[in-house]
C-alpha positions in Angstrom: 84.6 -16.1 143.2 83.5 -17.7 140.2 80.9 -15.7 137.4 77.5 -17.3 137.0 75.2 -16.9 133.8 74.7 -13.2 132.8 70.9 -12.3 133.1 69.3 -11.5 130.0 67.2 -8.7 132.1 67.9 -6.9 134.9 65.0 -5.1 136.2 65.2 -2.3 138.3 69.1 -3.3 138.8 72.1 -3.6 137.8 74.5 -6.0 138.5 78.2 -5.3 139.7 79.9 -4.1 136.4 83.3 -5.6 136.3 83.7 -5.4 132.3 80.6 -4.9 130.5 79.1 -0.7 130.1 76.7 0.7 132.3 74.0 2.5 130.7 72.7 6.0 131.6 69.2 4.8 131.5 69.6 2.4 134.1 70.3 5.3 136.5 68.2 7.7 138.8 70.3 10.2 140.0 69.7 13.5 141.7 73.5 14.7 139.8 73.0 12.5 136.8 71.1 14.8 134.6 73.3 18.1 135.3 76.7 15.1 135.0 75.7 14.7 131.6 75.4 18.3 130.5 79.0 18.9 132.3 81.9 19.1 130.0 83.4 16.4 132.3 80.9 14.7 131.0 80.8 15.1 127.9 85.3 15.2 127.3 86.3 12.4 129.8 85.7 9.3 127.6 83.4 6.0 128.4 86.0 5.1 131.0 85.5 8.0 133.0 81.6 8.2 132.7 81.3 4.5 133.7 83.9 5.3 136.6 81.9 8.2 137.7 78.2 5.9 137.5 79.4 2.9 139.1 80.4 5.7 142.0 77.4 7.1 142.3 74.9 3.7 142.2 77.6 1.8 144.5 76.9 4.7 147.1 73.5 4.6 146.7 73.1 0.9 147.2 75.0 0.3 149.3 72.8 2.3 152.0 69.8 -0.6 151.0 71.6 -3.4 149.9 70.6 -7.1 149.7 72.4 -10.0 149.5 70.4 -12.9 147.7 72.0 -16.6 148.7 75.3 -15.7 148.3 74.8 -13.6 145.1 75.6 -9.0 146.3 73.8 -7.0 143.6 73.6 -2.7 143.3 69.8 -1.9 143.5 69.0 1.2 141.5 66.4 2.9 140.2 65.7 2.7 136.7 63.5 1.3 133.6 63.6 -2.3 133.0 65.2 -2.7 129.9 68.2 -5.2 128.6 71.8 -4.8 130.2 74.8 -6.8 129.6 76.5 -7.4 132.9 78.4 -9.8 135.1 77.8 -10.2 138.8 80.1 -12.1 140.6 79.6 -14.6 143.9 79.9 -12.7 147.0 79.8 -13.1 151.1 79.1 -10.3 153.3 82.1 -10.5 154.4 84.4 -10.7 150.8 86.2 -9.1 149.1 83.1 -7.6 146.7 82.0 -5.6 150.2 85.2 -4.0 150.0 85.1 -3.2 146.2 81.4 -1.5 146.9 83.1 0.4 150.2 85.9 1.4 148.1 83.6 2.7 144.8 81.2 4.3 147.6 83.6 6.1 149.6 87.2 6.4 148.2 86.0 6.8 144.2 83.4 9.9 145.1 86.0 11.3 147.0 88.3 11.2 144.0 85.9 12.2 141.4 84.8 15.0 144.1 88.0 16.6 145.3 90.3 16.4 141.9 88.6 19.1 141.0 88.4 21.4 143.7 90.9 23.7 145.3 91.3 24.6 149.1 92.5 27.2 151.3 95.1 26.9 153.5 95.6 29.2 156.2 97.9 29.3 158.9 96.3 32.1 161.7 97.0 29.6 164.5 99.6 27.9 167.0 98.3 24.1 166.9 98.7 23.5 162.8 100.5 20.2 161.8 103.4 20.8 160.4 103.5 21.6 156.3 104.9 18.2 155.5 101.9 16.8 157.6 99.8 18.7 155.3 101.1 18.2 152.3 100.2 13.8 153.5 97.0 15.1 154.5 96.2 16.4 151.1 97.3 13.7 149.3 95.4 11.3 151.3 92.4 13.5 149.9 93.6 13.4 146.8 93.2 17.6 146.6 96.0 18.4 144.6 95.0 22.5 144.3 95.8 24.9 147.5 95.9 28.7 147.7 98.2 30.2 150.6 98.0 34.1 151.7 101.5 34.1 151.7 104.9 32.6 150.1 105.6 30.3 152.8 109.3 29.1 152.2 108.5 25.7 154.9 105.3 24.9 153.0 106.5 25.6 149.4 109.6 23.4 150.5 107.2 20.0 151.9 105.2 20.2 148.8 108.4 19.6 146.8 107.6 16.7 143.9 103.3 16.3 145.3 102.1 17.7 142.0 99.9 19.9 143.9 99.1 23.1 142.4 99.7 26.4 144.5 98.5 29.9 144.1 100.6 32.2 146.5 99.9 35.7 147.5 101.5 38.7 148.1 99.8 40.3 151.8 98.6 43.9 151.5 101.2 45.0 153.7 103.8 44.4 150.8 101.4 45.6 147.9 102.7 49.0 147.5 106.5 47.8 147.5 105.8 45.4 144.3 105.3 48.7 142.6 108.7 48.6 142.6 109.8 46.7 139.7 113.2 45.9 140.9 111.5 44.6 144.3 109.0 42.6 142.2 111.7 40.7 140.7 113.2 40.4 144.0 110.3 38.7 145.3 109.8 36.6 142.3 113.5 35.6 142.8 113.1 35.0 146.2 109.8 33.2 146.6 108.8 31.7 143.6 112.4 31.1 140.9 113.7 28.7 143.5 110.8 26.3 143.9 110.0 26.1 140.1 109.5 23.5 138.9 109.7 20.8 141.5 106.8 23.3 143.5 104.2 23.9 140.8 103.5 27.9 141.4 100.8 28.5 139.0 99.1 31.5 140.4 100.4 35.2 142.5 97.3 36.8 144.1 98.4 40.2 144.5 96.9 41.4 147.7 93.2 40.4 149.3 90.5 42.3 149.0 92.2 45.4 148.8 88.9 47.3 147.7 87.0 46.1 151.2 88.4 49.2 153.0 89.0 52.9 152.5 93.1 52.8 152.0 92.8 54.5 148.7 96.7 54.5 148.3 96.6 50.8 148.7 93.5 50.8 145.6 95.9 52.7 143.6 99.0 50.9 143.9 97.2 47.6 143.7 97.3 47.5 139.4 101.2 49.2 139.7 101.7 46.1 141.7 100.4 43.8 139.5 102.1 44.8 136.2 105.7 44.9 138.5 105.3 41.2 139.0 103.7 39.9 135.7 107.0 41.9 134.2 109.0 40.1 136.6 107.8 36.9 135.5 108.4 38.0 131.7 111.7 38.6 132.7 112.4 35.2 133.9 110.5 33.6 131.2 107.7 32.1 133.9 104.6 34.2 131.9 102.9 31.0 130.5 103.4 28.9 133.4 102.8 31.4 136.7 99.9 34.3 136.1 99.0 37.2 138.3 95.4 38.1 140.1 94.1 39.3 142.8 91.2 37.9 145.5 88.3 40.5 145.7 85.0 40.8 147.7 81.8 41.1 146.0 82.1 44.5 148.4 83.1 45.8 144.7 79.8 45.3 143.2 77.4 47.9 143.7 73.9 45.9 142.3 74.4 42.2 142.4 70.8 41.4 141.9 69.0 40.4 139.7 72.5 38.9 138.3 72.1 39.9 134.6 72.2 43.8 136.1 75.3 42.9 138.1 77.8 46.1 138.4 80.7 47.6 140.0 81.0 50.4 142.1 80.7 53.3 140.2 83.3 54.9 143.3 85.8 52.3 142.2 85.7 52.4 138.5 89.1 54.4 137.9 91.0 51.2 139.7 89.0 48.4 138.5 88.8 49.2 134.9 92.0 49.1 134.0 92.7 46.1 136.4 90.0 44.4 134.1 92.0 45.4 130.9 94.8 43.8 132.2 93.6 40.8 133.2 91.9 40.6 129.1 95.6 40.8 128.2 97.3 38.6 130.4 94.5 36.2 129.9 94.4 35.6 133.9 91.1 34.7 136.3 89.5 37.4 138.1 89.6 36.4 141.7 86.3 37.0 144.1 85.9 35.6 147.8 82.1 34.6 147.5 80.0 34.3 150.9 76.5 33.3 150.3 76.9 32.8 154.4 77.0 36.6 154.7 73.3 37.4 153.1 72.1 35.0 154.9 73.4 36.1 158.3 72.1 39.6 157.6 68.7 39.0 156.8 67.8 35.0 157.6 64.2 36.5 157.9 64.2 37.6 153.6 66.7 34.7 152.1 66.1 30.8 151.6 68.5 28.9 153.5 68.1 26.0 151.1 68.8 28.4 148.2 72.2 29.5 150.1 72.7 26.1 150.9 72.6 24.4 147.4 69.5 22.2 148.7 66.5 21.8 146.9 64.0 25.1 145.9 62.2 26.4 143.4 65.1 28.7 142.8 65.2 32.8 141.5 64.1 33.9 138.2 66.2 36.7 136.9 63.8 38.4 134.9 66.0 40.1 132.6 67.0 36.5 131.3 64.4 34.2 132.5 67.6 32.2 133.8 66.7 30.2 136.9 69.1 29.6 139.6 68.8 27.3 142.2 71.5 28.7 144.8 72.8 32.3 145.8 76.6 32.0 144.9 76.1 30.5 141.2 74.3 34.3 141.1 77.0 35.8 142.8 79.2 34.7 139.6 77.0 35.9 137.4 76.7 39.2 138.8 80.2 39.4 138.5 80.4 38.3 134.9 77.8 40.7 134.4 79.3 43.6 135.5 83.0 42.8 134.1 81.1 42.6 130.5 79.0 46.0 131.4 82.9 47.3 131.5 82.9 46.0 128.0 84.9 42.4 128.5 83.7 38.7 127.9 87.0 37.2 128.0 87.5 36.9 131.6 87.1 34.2 134.0 85.8 34.4 137.1 86.9 31.9 139.6 86.1 31.9 143.4 89.2 32.0 145.3 86.7 31.6 149.1 83.5 30.0 150.0 82.5 28.1 152.7 80.0 28.0 155.8 81.3 28.4 159.3 80.5 25.3 161.6 80.2 27.9 164.6 79.6 31.8 165.7 78.6 33.5 168.2 74.9 34.1 169.1 74.1 36.7 166.8 75.5 34.8 164.1 72.6 33.3 162.4 73.4 30.0 160.6 76.7 29.1 161.7 76.5 25.5 162.9 77.4 22.4 161.8 74.7 21.5 160.3 74.2 23.7 157.8 78.3 24.0 157.0 77.8 20.3 156.2 75.5 21.1 153.8 77.0 23.6 152.2 80.7 22.8 151.5 78.8 19.2 151.1 76.8 20.2 148.4 79.1 22.4 146.9 81.5 19.4 146.4 79.0 17.7 144.5 78.5 20.3 142.5 82.2 21.2 141.7 82.3 16.9 141.5 79.6 17.0 138.2 81.8 20.3 136.6 79.2 22.0 135.9 78.6 26.1 135.0 76.4 28.4 136.4 72.9 29.3 134.7 75.1 32.3 132.4 78.5 30.3 131.5 76.3 26.5 131.6 79.9 25.2 129.8 82.5 26.4 131.6 82.8 24.4 135.3 82.8 27.0 138.0 86.4 26.7 139.5 86.6 27.2 143.4 88.8 27.5 146.1 87.0 26.1 150.0 87.5 28.1 152.8 89.2 26.4 155.0 91.3 23.7 155.1 91.8 23.9 159.1 90.1 26.0 161.6 92.4 29.1 162.7 91.9 29.6 166.5 94.3 33.0 166.5 92.2 34.9 163.9 90.3 38.1 165.1 86.6 39.0 164.9 83.8 36.7 165.4 83.6 33.3 166.7 82.8 32.1 163.2 85.7 33.5 161.7 88.1 30.8 163.6 85.6 28.4 162.4 85.3 28.0 158.7 87.7 24.9 158.6 86.9 21.0 157.2 89.5 19.8 159.7 90.8 20.9 163.1 94.3 20.7 163.7 94.4 17.1 164.9 93.6 16.0 161.3 89.6 14.7 162.4 86.9 16.8 160.2 84.5 19.1 162.0 82.0 17.4 160.1 81.4 14.8 157.4 81.3 16.0 154.0 83.0 12.7 152.7 86.2 13.7 153.2 88.1 11.0 155.3 92.3 11.8 155.1 94.9 10.3 157.0 97.3 13.5 158.8 100.3 11.3 159.7 101.9 11.6 163.4 104.3 13.8 164.0 107.2 11.5 164.5 106.2 10.7 160.6 108.6 12.4 158.2 105.7 12.8 155.3 107.3 15.3 153.3 110.2 12.3 152.3 107.6 10.4 152.0 105.6 11.9 150.0 109.0 12.8 147.6 109.7 9.0 147.2 106.9 8.0 145.9 105.5 6.3 148.8 101.0 5.9 148.9 99.4 6.4 152.2 98.2 2.8 153.6 94.3 3.4 153.2 94.7 4.3 149.7 97.2 1.4 148.4 93.9 -1.1 147.7 91.6 1.7 146.3 94.7 2.4 143.6 94.7 -1.3 143.2 91.2 -2.1 142.1 90.5 0.9 140.5 93.5 0.1 138.5 92.0 -3.1 137.6 88.4 -1.7 137.3 90.2 0.6 134.1 91.5 -2.0 132.8 88.4 -4.1 132.4 86.7 -1.4 131.1 89.5 -0.9 128.4 
């Protein structure tokens, strides 16, 4: 490989950047403008910006590249302009193609997956061991996981992995947690032994408590949250671990337009004090939001493109003139509006669950692998851009995708067992650009992670990206 003379002009293309800056004016990608407006772009620094741009450009170019003699060029739509760039000699089978592959797949995956969280449900009899799951998530560069319990096998398997955990207290245990002594005992058994080696950052007390009709459970939720928080205070962990609960959108009495979002009045006696708790403790308000349900309920009236993040004209909120190009962001802003209506502007809304089923019963319209791939694939791209909602454009959406695996023992319709991104053998249910490595059953994956070993497929990627970062400094 040898350098050739640097071209003075680069009409409609940018040569391979290995040290010279890549200018945003040369690139025309669908996500570019949104990313430039995002907080990640503004705060990420030049090296991160060039890395993201080069990765996006490489992915676009790899699909329609040309080889001019022995020089491989990256073709990118853009204006004719001067450019300082360095080109390299390469044959189609050379390491330059490897670099392109890494940029078009691995780097994109890192950019997208670093910010995304994943729900790790275990209502199944065919799932891989927690140690193997730790290796899978490591290979995917996913470092935020939400559990529905505090499974000791899982927390032990993720020791020293830098994965942040939201752990759960099930609805069946909420009432018991109203006793401060019981809450402290639970923390001493399920949290204290794992810190700081397993990063537990949040405890979700209960799940969708207000979706049912159990008023006793509803009344016990806040006292349970308060007891758990007080237990954290007594253990000096309140600044490291916050306390919250995950809610269903059923708690809203109105969600359209987003600016008119409001909570159900019959739940006011429960929800208002919970909002006060969040405001005081600075903990997030969690919502499980599924645009799929809205589409399934009325497919003739709800635009499929609107719910799948596909190009569409959007929906304009008549009160704010804000345009919403997808339903999920409208749902998030409806919750923000409901919270504001009850006197709080300092509570962050996060999505604890969202997803799309890849299979369903005959009456579950839209539950297909194609739609699931479009929803989750487009969602991952949005998360990767660190964009906010129309109402909160400077606050990147914080989302946990549901779910990591299909869970074959979940009750209910077929869709309930088919929300996973992966089958239990580690193969993707559909392609959203996340291709991980699930080690064989004989592998001691958790010990490999703790000893600092790197997954085989990531070694060349790490070396190449390290070289790029050094070159850009």
